[in-house]
C-alpha positions as CSV (number, residue, x, y, z in Angstrom):
1,M,0.0,0.0,0.0
2,N,1.3,3.4,-0.9
3,K,1.1,5.8,2.0
4,K,0.8,9.4,0.8
5,N,0.8,11.8,3.7
6,M,-1.8,9.8,5.6
7,R,-3.4,10.9,8.9
8,R,-5.4,8.8,11.3
9,V,-8.8,10.1,12.2
10,S,-11.7,8.7,14.1
11,I,-15.3,9.4,13.0
12,L,-18.6,8.6,14.6
13,V,-21.3,7.5,12.1
14,T,-24.7,5.8,12.2
15,A,-25.0,2.1,11.5
16,Q,-26.6,2.9,8.2
17,T,-23.8,5.2,7.2
18,L,-21.2,2.6,8.1
19,G,-23.0,0.0,6.0
20,N,-23.1,2.4,3.1
21,L,-19.4,3.2,3.4
22,E,-18.7,-0.6,3.4
23,K,-20.8,-1.0,0.3
24,L,-19.0,1.8,-1.5
25,A,-15.7,0.3,-0.5
26,A,-16.6,-3.0,-1.9
27,I,-18.0,-1.5,-5.1
28,S,-14.9,0.6,-5.6
29,G,-12.5,-2.2,-4.7
30,Y,-11.0,-0.4,-1.7
31,H,-9.9,-2.3,1.3
32,E,-10.3,0.6,3.8
33,I,-13.3,2.8,4.5
34,G,-10.8,5.8,4.8
35,R,-10.2,5.7,1.1
36,V,-14.0,5.9,0.5
37,V,-14.1,9.0,2.8
38,D,-11.2,10.5,0.9
39,K,-12.9,9.9,-2.4
40,L,-16.2,11.4,-1.2
41,V,-14.5,14.5,0.2
42,R,-12.5,15.0,-3.0
43,E,-15.6,14.7,-5.1
44,K,-17.6,17.1,-2.9
45,M,-14.8,19.7,-2.9
46,I,-14.7,19.5,-6.7
47,S,-18.4,20.0,-6.9
48,L,-18.3,23.0,-4.6
49,N,-15.7,24.7,-6.7
50,P,-16.4,24.0,-10.3
51,Q,-14.4,26.9,-11.5
52,E,-11.2,25.4,-10.0
53,R,-12.1,22.0,-11.7
54,S,-12.4,23.6,-15.1
55,K,-8.9,25.2,-14.5
56,Q,-7.5,21.8,-13.7
57,N,-9.2,20.3,-16.8
58,E,-7.8,23.1,-19.0
59,Q,-4.3,22.6,-17.6
60,F,-4.5,18.9,-18.2
61,E,-5.8,19.4,-21.8
62,N,-2.9,21.9,-22.5
63,L,-0.4,19.4,-21.2
64,Y,-1.9,16.6,-23.2
65,R,-1.9,18.6,-26.4
66,K,1.8,19.4,-26.1
67,H,2.7,15.7,-26.2
């Protein structure tokens, strides 16, 4: 497992949320619920700031076009 600047956190969730996190982990092929939390937070931050996302897409497209 590649550890990239990881931190340990403890969260309190309902039984239903835990079940949903476990389902998402299984669907995504993750072995840890923390990776699901990372993915959900990343997606939420992107959706909250669509302007930044389009800047990232533009940078990626410019980089891709150069090669």
